C-alpha positions in Angstrom: -33.5 -27.1 50.2 -35.5 -30.2 49.5 -34.2 -33.0 47.2 -36.8 -32.1 44.5 -35.8 -28.5 44.6 -32.1 -29.4 44.4 -32.6 -31.7 41.4 -34.8 -29.0 39.6 -32.0 -26.4 40.3 -29.3 -28.7 39.0 -31.3 -29.6 36.0 -31.7 -25.9 35.1 -28.0 -25.5 35.8 -27.1 -28.3 33.4 -29.1 -26.5 30.6 -26.8 -23.5 31.1 -23.9 -25.6 29.6 -24.0 -24.6 25.9 -21.4 -26.4 23.9 -22.1 -24.3 20.9 -20.3 -21.3 22.5 -16.6 -20.8 22.7 -14.8 -22.1 25.8 -14.6 -19.0 27.9 -18.0 -17.4 27.1 -19.6 -20.8 27.9 -17.8 -21.1 31.3 -18.8 -17.5 32.2 -22.4 -18.1 31.3 -22.3 -21.3 33.5 -20.8 -19.5 36.4 -23.3 -16.7 36.3 -26.2 -19.2 36.3 -24.6 -21.2 39.1 -24.2 -18.1 41.3 -27.9 -17.1 40.6 -29.5 -20.5 41.1 -27.5 -21.7 44.1 -27.6 -18.4 46.0 -23.8 -18.3 45.9 -21.5 -15.4 46.5 -19.2 -16.4 43.7 -17.8 -19.1 41.5 -14.7 -20.0 39.6 -13.4 -22.5 37.0 -9.6 -23.0 37.1 -8.1 -24.9 34.3 -5.3 -27.4 35.2 -1.9 -26.7 33.6 -1.9 -30.3 32.4 -4.9 -29.7 30.2 -3.7 -26.4 28.8 -2.3 -26.6 25.2 1.3 -25.7 24.7 1.8 -22.0 24.2 -1.6 -21.1 25.5 -2.3 -19.4 28.9 -4.1 -21.4 31.6 -7.7 -20.4 31.6 -9.1 -18.8 34.8 -12.8 -17.8 34.8 -14.3 -15.9 37.8 -17.7 -14.6 38.6 -17.7 -11.9 39.8 -14.3 -10.6 38.8 -13.8 -9.4 42.4 -14.0 -12.9 43.8 -10.2 -13.1 44.7 -10.9 -10.3 47.3 -13.7 -12.3 49.0 -12.4 -13.4 52.5 -14.0 -16.8 52.1 -12.2 -17.5 48.8 -8.9 -16.3 50.2 -9.2 -18.4 53.3 -9.9 -21.5 51.2 -6.6 -21.1 49.3 -4.8 -20.5 52.5 -5.6 -24.3 53.3 -5.2 -25.7 49.8 -2.9 -25.6 46.9 -4.3 -26.3 43.4 -2.2 -29.5 43.0 -3.1 -30.8 46.5 -6.7 -30.0 45.9 -6.8 -32.0 42.6 -5.1 -34.9 44.3 -7.7 -34.9 47.1 -10.6 -34.7 44.8 -9.3 -37.5 42.6 -9.4 -39.7 45.7 -13.0 -38.8 46.7 -15.6 -41.5 46.1 -18.0 -41.0 43.2 -16.4 -37.7 42.4 -17.9 -36.0 45.4 -16.8 -32.5 46.1 -14.7 -31.1 49.0 -16.6 -28.8 51.4 -15.1 -26.5 53.9 -17.4 -24.5 56.2 -16.8 -21.7 58.7 -18.6 -18.8 60.4 -18.5 -16.7 57.2 -19.8 -19.4 54.9 -19.0 -22.4 52.8 -16.6 -23.2 50.0 -17.3 -26.2 47.8 -14.7 -27.5 45.4 -15.6 -30.0 42.6 -13.5 -31.9 40.2 -13.8 -31.2 36.5 -12.3 -34.5 35.2 -9.6 -33.9 32.6 -9.9 -30.2 32.7 -9.6 -28.6 36.2 -11.6 -27.4 39.2 -15.0 -25.8 39.9 -15.3 -23.6 43.0 -18.5 -22.5 44.6 -18.5 -19.8 47.3 -21.7 -19.6 49.4 -22.3 -17.2 52.3 -23.5 -18.5 55.7 -26.9 -17.0 55.2 -27.6 -19.4 52.3 -26.9 -22.4 54.4 -24.7 -25.4 53.9 -25.1 -27.3 50.6 -27.1 -30.5 51.2 -25.6 -33.9 50.3 -28.0 -34.1 47.4 -26.9 -30.8 46.1 -23.3 -31.8 46.5 -23.8 -35.1 44.7 -25.8 -33.4 41.9 -23.2 -30.7 41.5 -20.6 -33.4 41.0 -22.6 -34.8 38.1 -23.1 -31.3 36.6 -19.3 -30.8 36.9 -18.7 -34.0 34.8 -21.0 -32.6 32.1 -19.3 -29.2 32.2 -15.9 -30.9 32.0 -16.9 -32.9 29.0 -18.1 -29.7 27.3 -14.9 -27.8 28.2 -12.7 -30.6 26.9 -14.7 -30.6 23.6 -14.2 -26.8 23.4 -10.5 -27.2 24.0 -10.3 -29.8 21.2 -12.1 -27.5 18.8 -9.6 -24.7 19.7 -6.7 -27.0 19.2 -8.1 -28.1 15.8 -8.7 -24.5 14.8 -5.2 -23.6 15.8 -3.9 -26.6 13.8 -5.9 -25.5 10.7 -4.7 -21.8 11.1 -1.1 -23.1 11.5 -1.4 -25.3 8.4 -3.1 -22.4 6.5 -0.1 -20.0 7.5 2.4 -22.7 6.5 0.7 -23.2 3.2 0.7 -19.5 2.5 4.3 -19.1 3.6 5.3 -21.9 1.2 3.3 -20.2 -1.6 5.2 -17.0 -0.8 8.5 -18.7 -0.9 7.7 -20.3 -4.2 6.4 -17.0 -5.5 9.7 -15.3 -4.6 11.7 -18.1 -6.2 9.7 -17.8 -9.5 9.7 -13.9 -9.3 13.4 -13.5 -9.5 14.1 -15.3 -12.8 11.0 -13.8 -14.3 12.2 -10.3 -13.3 15.6 -11.2 -14.9 13.9 -12.1 -18.2 12.0 -8.8 -18.2 15.1 -6.8 -17.5 17.2 -8.6 -20.0 14.5 -8.1 -22.6 14.5 -4.4 -21.9 18.2 -4.2 -22.2 18.3 -6.2 -25.4 15.6 -4.1 -26.9 18.1 -1.2 -26.6 20.5 -2.8 -28.9 20.6 -3.2 -32.7 18.0 -5.9 -33.7 16.3 -7.1 -36.8 12.6 -6.5 -37.0 11.7 -10.0 -36.4 14.0 -10.2 -33.3 12.4 -7.0 -31.9 9.0 -8.5 -32.5 9.8 -11.7 -30.6 11.4 -9.8 -27.7 8.4 -7.5 -27.4 6.3 -10.6 -26.9 8.7 -12.0 -24.4 8.7 -8.7 -22.4 4.9 -8.4 -22.6 4.4 -12.0 -21.4 7.0 -11.6 -18.6 5.3 -8.4 -17.4 1.9 -10.2 -17.3 3.4 -13.2 -15.4 5.2 -10.9 -13.0 1.9 -9.1 -12.3 0.1 -12.3 -11.5 3.0 -13.4 -9.2 2.8 -10.1 -7.4 -1.0 -10.6 -6.8 -0.4 -14.0 -5.3 2.5 -12.6 -3.2 0.2 -9.8 -1.9 -2.4 -12.3 -0.8 0.2 -14.5 0.9 1.8 -11.5 2.6 -1.5 -10.5 4.1 -2.3 -14.0 5.2 1.1 -14.5 6.9 1.1 -11.0 8.5 4.1 -9.8 6.3 2.3 -7.1 4.4 4.1 -3.8 4.5 2.3 -0.5 3.9 4.7 2.3 2.8 4.6 5.8 4.2 6.1 8.0 1.5 5.4 11.6 0.4 3.2 11.9 -2.7 0.7 14.2 -4.4 -2.8 12.6 -4.5 -3.9 15.2 -7.1 -1.2 14.1 -9.6 -1.7 10.4 -8.8 -5.5 10.6 -9.6 -5.0 12.6 -12.7 -2.5 10.1 -14.0 -4.8 7.2 -13.0 -7.8 8.7 -14.7 -6.0 8.7 -18.1 -5.1 5.0 -17.6 -8.7 4.1 -16.5 -10.1 6.0 -19.5 -7.9 4.0 -21.9 -9.0 0.7 -20.3 -12.7 1.8 -20.6 -12.3 2.9 -24.2 -10.7 -0.5 -25.2 -13.9 -2.1 -24.0 -16.3 0.4 -25.7 -17.1 2.1 -22.4 -16.8 5.7 -21.1 -15.6 7.1 -17.9 -17.0 10.3 -16.3 -14.7 11.8 -13.7 -16.2 14.2 -11.1 -13.9 15.9 -8.7 -16.3 17.2 -6.1 -13.6 18.9 -4.0 -10.0 19.9 -4.5 -7.8 17.0 -3.5 -4.6 17.5 -1.2 -1.4 18.0 -3.0 1.1 17.0 -0.2 0.3 13.8 1.6 2.1 10.7 3.0 0.9 7.2 2.3 1.3 4.3 -0.1 0.6 5.6 -3.5 1.3 2.3 -5.4 -1.2 0.5 -3.1 -3.9 3.2 -3.6 -3.4 3.0 -7.4 -3.7 -0.8 -7.2 -6.9 -0.7 -5.2 -8.5 1.9 -7.4 -7.5 0.1 -10.6 -8.8 -3.2 -9.3 -12.1 -1.6 -8.2 -12.4 0.1 -11.6 -11.8 -3.1 -13.6 -14.4 -4.8 -11.4 -16.9 -2.0 -12.0 -16.5 -2.5 -15.7 -17.8 -6.0 -15.2 -20.7 -5.0 -13.0 -21.5 -1.7 -14.8 -25.1 -1.1 -15.7 -24.5 0.6 -19.0 -21.6 1.9 -21.2 -21.0 4.9 -18.9 -19.6 4.8 -15.4 -18.9 7.7 -13.1 -16.0 8.0 -10.8 -16.2 10.7 -8.1 -13.6 11.9 -5.6 -14.2 14.2 -2.6 -12.3 15.4 0.4 -14.2 14.7 3.6 -14.3 17.0 6.6 -12.7 15.6 9.7 -11.7 17.1 13.0 -8.1 15.7 13.0 -5.9 18.4 11.4 -3.1 15.9 10.7 -5.2 13.7 8.3 -6.9 14.2 5.0 -9.8 11.8 4.4 -10.4 11.0 0.7 -13.5 9.2 -0.7 -13.7 7.7 -4.1 -17.1 6.4 -5.4 -17.9 4.4 -8.5 -21.5 5.0 -9.5 -23.7 3.0 -12.0 -23.2 -0.6 -11.0 -25.7 -3.3 -12.0 -27.6 -5.0 -9.1 -27.7 -7.6 -7.6 -24.3 -7.2 -6.1 -24.3 -10.1 -3.7 -21.2 -11.8 -5.1 -19.3 -8.5 -5.2 -20.4 -7.8 -1.6 -19.0 -11.1 -0.5 -15.6 -10.5 -2.0 -15.0 -6.9 -0.8 -17.0 -6.7 2.5 -14.4 -6.7 5.3 -16.8 -8.8 7.4 -16.7 -11.5 4.7 -13.0 -11.5 4.0 -12.3 -13.8 6.9 -14.2 -16.6 5.3 -12.7 -15.7 1.9 -9.3 -16.1 3.5 -10.1 -19.7 4.6 -11.4 -20.6 1.1 -10.0 -17.9 -1.2 -11.7 -17.3 -4.6 -8.9 -17.9 -7.1 -11.3 -17.1 -10.0 -10.5 -14.1 -12.3 -10.7 -11.1 -10.1 -11.8 -12.8 -7.0 -8.4 -12.9 -5.3 -7.6 -9.3 -6.4 -10.9 -8.1 -4.7 -10.2 -10.0 -1.5 -6.7 -8.6 -1.4 -8.0 -5.1 -2.0 -10.4 -5.4 0.9 -7.6 -6.4 3.2 -5.2 -3.7 1.9 -7.8 -1.0 2.6 -8.1 -2.3 6.1 -4.4 -2.1 6.5 -4.3 1.4 5.3 -6.9 2.4 7.9 -9.7 2.9 5.4 -13.1 1.4 4.6 -14.6 -0.2 1.5 -18.3 -0.7 1.1 -21.2 -1.1 -1.3 -24.5 0.7 -1.5 -27.4 -1.1 -3.2 -30.2 1.4 -2.8 -31.4 3.0 -5.9 -28.5 2.3 -8.2 -25.5 0.2 -7.1 -22.3 2.1 -6.1 -18.9 1.2 -4.7 -17.2 3.4 -2.2 -13.6 3.7 -0.9 -12.5 5.9 1.9 -8.9 6.2 3.1 -6.9 8.6 5.5 -3.7 10.3 4.3 -1.2 12.0 6.6 -1.2 15.7 5.7 2.3 17.3 4.9 3.4 20.9 4.6 3.6 22.3 1.0 6.9 21.4 -0.6 9.1 23.8 -2.5 8.7 24.5 -6.2 10.4 22.0 -8.6 14.0 23.1 -9.5 14.9 23.5 -13.2 16.0 20.2 -14.7 19.8 20.2 -15.1 21.7 18.5 -17.9 25.3 18.8 -16.7 27.4 18.5 -13.5 31.0 19.2 -14.5 33.6 18.4 -11.8 31.3 16.0 -9.9 32.4 12.5 -9.0 30.2 9.3 -9.2 30.7 5.7 -8.2 28.6 3.2 -10.2 28.3 -0.2 -8.5 26.6 -3.1 -10.5 27.6 -6.7 -11.1 26.0 -6.6 -14.5 28.6 -5.2 -16.9 26.2 -3.9 -19.5 24.0 -2.1 -16.9 27.0 -0.6 -15.2 28.6 0.7 -18.4 25.3 2.1 -19.6 25.0 4.1 -16.4 28.6 5.1 -16.6 28.1 6.4 -20.2 25.3 8.7 -19.2 27.1 10.0 -16.1 30.2 10.8 -18.2 28.0 12.5 -20.7 26.6 14.7 -18.0 30.1 15.8 -16.9 30.8 13.4 -14.1 34.2 11.8 -13.4 33.1 8.2 -13.1 34.5 5.1 -11.4 33.0 1.6 -11.6 32.7 -1.4 -9.2 31.2 -4.8 -9.7 30.7 -5.9 -6.1 29.8 -4.3 -2.7 33.1 -4.9 -0.9 35.1 -3.6 -3.9 33.0 -0.4 -4.0 33.6 0.1 -0.2 37.4 -0.2 -0.6 37.3 2.1 -3.6 35.3 4.7 -1.7 37.8 4.6 1.3 40.8 4.9 -1.0 39.4 7.9 -2.9 38.3 9.5 0.4 41.9 9.1 1.7 43.2 10.9 -1.4 40.7 13.8 -0.9 38.6 12.7 -3.9 35.4 11.8 -2.3 32.4 10.9 -4.5 29.4 13.1 -4.8 27.0 10.4 -5.7 27.0 6.6 -5.2 24.7 4.6 -7.5 24.3 0.9 -6.7 22.1 -2.1 -7.3 20.2 -3.7 -4.3 21.6 -7.2 -5.1 25.4 -7.3 -5.1 28.0 -9.9 -4.5 29.5 -10.0 -1.0 27.6 -7.0 0.3 24.1 -6.2 -0.8 23.1 -2.6 -1.5 21.6 -2.0 1.9 24.7 -3.2 3.7 26.9 -1.2 1.4 24.8 2.0 2.1 25.0 1.4 5.9 28.7 0.9 5.8 29.2 4.0 3.6 27.2 6.1 6.0 29.2 4.7 9.0 32.6 4.6 7.7 32.9 7.7 5.5 31.8 11.4 6.0 29.2 11.1 3.3 26.9 13.8 4.6 27.2 15.7 1.3 27.1 12.6 -0.9 23.9 11.2 -2.4 23.2 7.5 -2.2 21.0 6.2 -5.0 19.7 2.5 -5.1 18.6 1.1 -8.5 17.0 -2.2 -7.5 16.8 -5.1 -9.9 14.0 -6.6 -7.9 11.8 -4.3 -5.9 10.3 -5.7 -2.7 7.7 -4.4 -0.3 9.4 -2.6 2.6 12.4 -1.6 0.6 11.5 2.1 1.0 11.5 1.7 4.8 14.8 -0.1 4.7 16.3 2.7 2.6 15.2 5.3 5.1 16.8 3.3 8.0 20.2 3.1 6.3 20.3 6.6 4.9 19.7 6.0 1.2 18.5 9.2 -0.5 16.7 7.8 -3.6 15.2 4.4 -4.7 14.2 3.4 -8.2 13.6 0.0 -9.7 15.3 -0.8 -13.0 15.3 0.2 -15.8 15.7 3.9 -14.9 15.5 6.3 -17.9 18.1 9.0 -18.4 15.5 11.6 -17.7 14.6 10.1 -14.3 18.3 10.0 -13.4 18.7 13.6 -14.3 15.6 14.5 -12.2 17.1 12.6 -9.3 20.5 14.3 -9.6 18.9 17.7 -10.0 17.2 17.3 -6.7 19.9 15.5 -4.8 23.0 17.4 -5.8 22.0 20.7 -4.3 23.2 21.9 -0.8 20.5 21.5 1.9 19.6 24.6 3.9 20.6 24.0 7.5 17.1 25.2 8.6 15.4 22.5 6.5 14.7 19.0 7.5 16.5 16.2 5.8 15.3 15.5 2.3 12.7 12.7 2.0 13.4 9.5 0.1 13.0 10.1 -3.6 11.0 7.5 -5.4 9.6 7.2 -8.9 6.2 8.3 -7.6 7.8 11.5 -6.2 9.6 12.3 -9.5 6.3 12.0 -11.5 4.6 14.2 -9.0 7.4 16.9 -8.9 7.1 17.4 -12.7 5.1 20.3 -13.7 2.1 19.1 -15.8 1.4 21.6 -18.6 -1.8 21.7 -20.8 -0.3 22.2 -24.3 -2.0 23.0 -27.5 0.0 21.7 -30.5 -1.1 23.3 -33.8 0.8 21.2 -36.5 -0.3 20.0 -40.0 2.5 17.5 -40.6 1.7 14.0 -39.4 5.4 13.2 -38.8 6.0 16.4 -36.7 2.7 15.7 -34.8 3.8 12.2 -33.8 7.3 13.3 -32.8 6.2 16.3 -30.7 3.2 14.6 -29.1 5.3 11.5 -28.2 7.9 13.7 -26.4 5.4 15.9 -24.7 3.2 13.0 -23.4 6.4 11.1 -22.3 7.3 14.1 -20.2 3.9 14.0 -18.5 2.2 16.9 -20.3 -1.4 16.9 -21.4 -1.4 17.6 -25.2 -4.2 18.4 -27.6 -3.3 18.3 -31.3 -5.2 20.2 -34.0 -4.1 20.6 -37.7 -5.7 23.9 -38.8 -5.9 27.5 -37.8 -9.6 27.6 -37.3 -9.6 24.6 -34.9 -6.7 26.2 -33.0 -8.6 29.4 -32.4 -11.7 27.5 -31.4 -9.8 25.6 -28.8 -7.9 28.7 -27.6 -11.2 30.5 -27.2 -12.9 27.6 -25.2 -10.1 26.2 -23.1 -7.1 27.4 -21.1 -3.6 26.3 -22.1 -0.2 26.7 -20.5 1.7 26.6 -23.7 0.9 26.7 -27.5 3.2 25.3 -30.2 2.1 26.9 -33.5 3.1 25.9 -37.0 3.7 29.1 -38.9 2.7 27.6 -42.3 -0.7 26.0 -41.9 -2.6 24.8 -45.0 -5.6 27.2 -44.3 -4.0 30.3 -42.8 -0.8 32.0 -41.9 0.3 31.0 -38.4 1.1 34.6 -37.6 -2.5 35.6 -38.1 -3.6 32.7 -35.8 -1.2 34.0 -33.1 -2.5 37.5 -33.4 -6.1 36.3 -33.1 -5.1 34.4 -29.9 -3.6 37.5 -28.4 -6.8 39.4 -29.1 -8.8 36.7 -27.4 -6.8 37.0 -24.1 -8.5 39.0 -21.4 -6.9 42.2 -20.3 -4.7 41.6 -17.2 -5.1 37.8 -17.6 -2.1 35.5 -17.6 -0.2 35.7 -20.9 -0.1 32.3 -22.7 3.3 31.6 -24.3 3.1 30.9 -28.0 6.1 29.2 -29.7 6.3 29.4 -33.5 7.4 26.2 -35.4 8.8 26.2 -39.0 11.4 24.4 -41.1 13.3 27.7 -41.7 16.2 28.4 -39.4 16.6 32.0 -40.4 17.2 34.8 -37.9 14.5 36.7 -39.8 11.9 34.0 -39.0 12.5 34.4 -35.3 12.3 38.2 -35.5 9.0 38.0 -37.4 7.6 35.8 -34.5 8.7 38.1 -31.8 7.4 41.2 -33.7 3.9 39.7 -34.0 3.4 38.6 -30.3 5.0 35.2 -30.3 7.4 34.4 -27.5 9.9 32.1 -29.3 10.7 30.3 -32.5 12.2 26.8 -33.0 13.1 24.9 -36.1 11.5 21.5 -37.3 12.2 18.7 -37.0 12.2 19.2 -33.2 15.3 18.6 -31.2 14.2 16.9 -27.9 16.9 18.8 -25.9 15.9 22.1 -27.4 12.2 21.4 -26.8 12.7 20.3 -23.2 14.8 23.4 -22.4 12.2 25.7 -23.9 9.4 24.1 -21.8 11.5 24.5 -18.7 11.7 28.3 -19.4 7.9 28.5 -19.5 7.0 26.0 -16.7 4.5 27.3 -14.1 4.8 26.7 -10.4 1.3 26.1 -9.1 0.5 24.4 -5.8 -2.1 22.1 -7.6 -1.2 20.8 -11.0 -4.8 20.2 -11.7 -6.2 23.7 -11.1 
């Protein structure tokens, strides 16, 4: 190889050093070019431990990867250790490399100042490297070392930025948790105070305090979600729920939001949604709500369409659900930047804290964590799509009839807040329980042991998550370990709910988890499900949550035919509070028209309507029913509590008669008698 050829090759080799690349790709590219240009059998760059940043592995780049099996390479390291080779190279004049030659070929080692070693393996057929090539390669090695040190500095700088970024987000998370606790206390105390006797002005002020606290708590939770994602602490729950019910409830909320802005939602369910799935329903609701609120901003006109479909996939254990919002107004560049998973990395470095920006970025990351995909289509009309996988579960049993009394059962109520504890104790005694109270975790454990020793074990333990001495999780773990509580139910009512609480509940054996305040109806639903013996052939009951209670309820479509405004308000408030879809009409003509065009599960019918006798309306409804079709229960309403009134109803095809004003307990018991047990509450 002539000197001019050597210089040309080395010049071309120098151009292979691209400091715009990351460290390892740059070194791999250089080695590949070196092997090609210098007719080598292989090459290596070995970083010195002294130049390796703390906590990082020492970099070793080989080309080809099988170089360690080359006999020449192995023989070279039989004679040298890395430390001895670095010392010898440092003593070489003008940074010249060390060359070892033998019958099989040549190995040349050059120093990379401040970084490590460069090794060139050349077979005997390629000839011994000339002095010009050796000297020129030493110069190239200096250039390579400078580029490698620069890349290392950039990596260290990036790690420093990321570390500072994580520390900042961790501090934000700590501050958020510190703020969240007193705000949660304010909200709970407002709720408790609103259940006491108050003047109208006081109640008005407290309503404002509760509303402001709820808004502030929501904003804190949004910030905490973002910081949890950034610090790797985001937890995605895996709990059983019913997607059909979740979406039905959500559509009602979204429609209310749209109407408040003078907009309209059109919902199209293209396929039947699954009814028994496992996932994180609160996160799914959060994502869909945020996307819908964003769509209201980017909507093209006053009507937006939300579609849901069930996608076909080969995996029998998963159901893939897609939600699409149609009718967005292009251009959608800004929206794309916020929700495109490819853009969220940049967004995480400089988050958009403007209204909605942080929520959208958080949603994109949540969807990724749930294993789904979020994307935008801009062709024709703009549309936003969400696709998520849900674990498929077997169909659960029908909901048991809601009970109202458990005479002879024993309950231990544990809460350090006297008012909350005594309120719970009141309800449990009202339902027939023998109740004892404790204000701290250790006191509860000692009381449970004493009662167990006397043969008076508790059937249900109800406790807060935050207790003096022992918190709720530790109390539950000790109860499970120390006492034979297989038949007892452990219920946690958390003052402050945190992500991951459901998983912790499952780990320590808690049966039900609700955040405060819990309504008496929710408690009755819990007890109805918990205080039944488990079939030995069945698996252990799943953790009961507020989501599951809502989904277990049978949702009825009810037609309320009532002319009195006061009775309308009372009945509709109760029915809607219990989760039923209720349509109100105030005349017999409208009632018959609705019965003819729609299907209802239950009809409440005022017997004394202003335009027609209610009995005639009921007889017309019976004639409208198809032969062999399901009979719709019709309940007569009147202010007369006479036996003859009930007999008249039954004689003319009605199913029952109740007296106005409506008694909530009587109304609820009557609905339980006529509740249906369908697999899909929306069908």
